[in-house]
N, C-alpha and C positions, 0 to 999 in steps of 0.2 A: 504495500499499499505506500502511496507517496507521502510525503512529510506534509503537504499542505491538506490533502485529503483526510489524512489522519488527525490531523490538529482540529479541523472543522468537526470531524466526526466526534472527536473527545470532547470538545467545548459542548457540542449540540447534546450528546448524551449525558454529560454532566449537568447541564442545565436543565434537561428533562428530569432527571433523577432528584434535582433539588426543589421541584415544584411542590412536592408534599410538605416540606419542612416548615413552612408558616403555620401549618395546621397542627404539626408535632408540637411547636413551641407555643402554641396558643391554646395549652390544655385547659378544659372547662371543670378543672378539679374542685373550684370554689362553689360550684353548684350542688355538692353534697352536703348533707346537713350536719353529720358527725365529724369531729375532728379526726377521728382514726380513720374515717372512710377518705378524708381528703388526704391525710398523710400516705394511705396506700395508692391512692390515684397518682399522686406526684411520684411515688417510687415507680410504678408501673410505667409512666410517661418517660422518666429518666432512663429505665432501663430500654424502653423501645428506642428513644434517641441515641444511645450508645452502640445498640445493634446497627441501626441504621447507618450512622456514620462509619462504623467499623466495615461495614459491607462495602459502602462507597468508597472508602480508603483502599480497601484491599483489592477491589475491581479495577479502580483507576490505575493503581500500581501494576496490575497483572495486564491492562491493556498497554501501557506503556512498555512493560518488559517484552511483551510479545513483538511489538512494534520495532522495538530496538533489535530483537532477534531476527526479524524479517519472516516472522512466522505467518502462515496462511490463516491462522484462526485470530487475527487481529480484529477483524470485522465481527466475529461471534463475540469476541470480548467487549467491544463497544456496545452490540446489543444487549450483552448481560450488564453492562453498567448502566444503561438506560432503564432496563426492568427490574433487576434484581434488588435494589434498595427501596422502592415503593413496595415491591412484594413481600420484603421482610417485615413489613409492619403487620401484615396479616399473621404472618408466621410467629412474630413475636407476641 
């Protein structure tokens, strides 16, 4: 894959995967009535945010490493970068 097309694909995939982040950081945990429910909600949101950002970073580095190696799997890594972080919200 050429450098320019890879760079544009990497930027596009990263921007696509960052779209759900505002929703993750605007947790509506304050709507719970009891303080223990609020604490549990915030703990769950923090765990999901950590998983999301870890998946994003790992796939970003993987796509970059595959590009530097000249692998034919670079395009698949870019698609995974765009799809896997938002999908990790439902798994977490």
